[in-house]
Each structure stands twice: as structure tokens, then as C-alpha cells.
C-alpha positions as CSV (number, residue, x, y, z in Angstrom):
1,M,34.1,5.4,23.6
2,Q,34.9,3.8,20.0
3,T,32.7,1.8,17.7
4,T,35.4,-0.4,16.1
5,S,33.1,-2.1,13.7
6,S,29.6,-1.9,12.5
7,S,27.3,-3.2,10.3
8,G,25.8,0.4,8.8
9,R,24.8,3.8,9.3
10,Y,22.5,3.4,12.2
11,P,24.7,1.8,14.8
12,E,27.4,4.2,14.4
13,L,24.3,7.2,15.1
14,L,23.3,5.0,17.8
15,D,27.0,5.2,19.5
16,E,26.9,8.6,18.9
17,L,24.1,9.7,21.1
18,Q,25.3,7.2,23.1
19,Q,28.7,9.4,23.6
20,S,27.0,12.6,23.5
21,H,24.7,11.3,26.2
22,G,26.3,9.5,28.4
23,E,23.7,7.1,29.1
24,G,22.2,4.1,26.9
25,P,21.6,0.0,26.4
26,C,25.5,-0.6,25.4
27,L,26.9,1.3,27.9
28,S,24.7,0.2,30.7
29,A,25.9,-3.5,29.4
30,A,29.1,-2.3,29.1
31,W,29.5,-1.8,32.6
32,E,26.7,-2.5,34.7
33,Q,25.2,-5.7,33.1
34,H,25.8,-8.6,31.5
35,V,23.0,-8.3,28.8
36,I,20.2,-5.4,28.4
37,R,17.0,-5.8,26.7
38,V,15.3,-3.2,25.4
39,N,11.9,-4.6,23.2
40,D,10.9,-1.3,22.6
41,M,12.4,2.1,22.9
42,T,9.2,4.8,22.6
43,L,8.7,2.8,25.7
44,D,11.7,2.7,27.5
45,G,12.4,4.5,30.4
46,R,16.0,3.9,31.8
47,W,17.8,6.6,29.3
48,P,15.0,9.2,28.3
49,A,17.5,11.5,26.3
50,Y,18.7,8.5,24.6
51,C,15.9,7.1,23.1
52,R,14.3,10.1,22.0
53,D,17.0,11.3,19.8
54,A,17.3,7.8,18.4
55,V,13.6,7.5,17.8
56,D,13.6,10.8,16.5
57,Q,16.8,9.8,14.4
58,T,16.9,6.1,12.9
59,P,13.9,3.7,12.4
60,I,15.7,1.6,15.0
61,R,12.9,0.3,17.9
62,S,14.3,-2.6,19.7
63,I,18.1,-3.4,20.9
64,M,19.6,-6.3,22.7
65,S,23.0,-5.2,24.4
66,F,25.8,-8.0,25.6
67,Q,28.8,-7.1,27.7
68,L,31.7,-8.9,26.3
69,F,34.4,-7.6,28.6
70,A,34.6,-5.4,30.8
71,D,37.7,-4.1,33.5
72,R,38.8,-0.9,35.2
73,R,40.0,0.7,31.9
74,M,37.8,-1.1,29.2
75,M,34.8,-2.2,28.0
76,G,32.9,-4.1,25.1
77,A,29.6,-4.7,24.5
78,L,27.8,-6.2,21.2
79,N,24.9,-5.1,19.7
80,F,21.8,-6.2,17.9
81,Y,19.4,-3.3,16.4
82,A,15.9,-4.1,14.7
83,E,13.4,-2.2,13.3
84,Q,10.7,-3.4,14.6
85,P,9.3,-3.4,18.6
86,E,8.9,-6.5,20.2
87,H,5.8,-6.6,22.0
88,T,5.4,-9.2,24.5
89,S,1.3,-10.7,25.3
90,R,1.1,-10.4,29.0
């Protein structure tokens, strides 16, 4: 996995965490699903090691990841990050 462009240190750190854990929303969006939405990383249970370290090491709490392309050899994803979690009412 390679980060080709980022808007700051936190996106790069989050990519490094995904690489080290082999899990996270960007990887899932790129390889498995087209769109991944994380409303609140403190409550999301899909990638426990990634979310734990991301919450400990960054102020990021909400993520949207979009698959850009995927084939048998390459993948790409675009990520948007927010420091506030999105709390939805039910």
C-alpha cells in the first residue's frame, strides 16, 4: 500500500496504521466494498486494532472511504476525514 497524496500528517499516519494492522476502512473500501462509512471510530467494531490506535494517535473520529478502482493487481481509494463523529438519531 502506498499513499500517493494526502492533505496532512493524519491521513498518512492513518494509512500507516492500516498497513501495520492489515485492516481499516480504506483497505475495505478498495478491496471489498465501494463505500465505507465510519460514523464514530470510538464505537465502530469492524477494525478493532486500527480504530483503537487511530483514536489513541489522532483526533480523527469519522471517515468516508470510496473505492476508486480495483483489479487483480491494483486498488485505489479516496478518504475523507473529520475530527467530529457523526451522531445519528434513530
